[in-house]
N, C-alpha and C positions, 0 to 999 in steps of 0.2 A: 803636853804632848796631844791631848785630846783636842784642843782648840786649833791646833795646827793642821790636823787631818780634816776637821770640818771646813776649815778655810779653804783648803785645795779642792775639796769636793764641791763648794759653792762656786769657786773659780772655774772649775772645769765644766761643771754643768752650764754655767752662763755662757762659756764659750761654745759648748754643744748647741745650746739653744739659739744663739746667734747664727751659727753655721747651718743649723737646720732651716732657719727662716730664709736664709739666702739660697738654700737647695730647694725649698718649697717654692719660691717665687720663680726660680729657673724652671722647675718642673711644670708650674701652672703656664709658664710662657711656652714651653716646648708642647705641652699637651694641647693647648688652644691652637697652637700653629698647626697641629696635626688635625685636630677634630673640626675645627671651622671649615677648611677646604672640603674635608669628606662630607660634611652636611651640605655644603653648597652643591658638590657634584651629585650627591643622591637627590637633592632638591631638583636641581636641573633634569636629571634622567626622570623622575617621576613626573615633572611637569610636561616633558616631551611625551612620555607615554599616555598621559591624560589627554593632551592635545590630539594625539592620533586616534584615541578611542572616540573622542567627540567627533572628530572629522568623519571617521567611519559610520558612526551614526547618523550624521547629516546626509552623507552620501546615500545610506539606505533609506533614509525618508524621501530624499529626493527621487531615487528610483522607483518607490513605491507610487509616488504621486505621478510620475511620468507614465508608469504602466497603467495606472487608473485613466489617465487622459488618453491614451491610445485606445484603451477598450471602449471609452465613451464614443471616440470617433469611428470605430469600426462598425 
């Protein structure tokens, strides 16, 4: 009787292990399909913000040079 219950536990645990492996791969797929677009979106937004900051700095530098040039002419 003891060996029968041990056999059933081994069979049930192997079925649970294979089932959890399939669930794990499905969870990884679902997680990556959610995380990757979020990372891409955040990266795009950060890049646009960085470009606008750089553009403002360039405009400020050009305006300073332009004002210096006007003062020299006057």
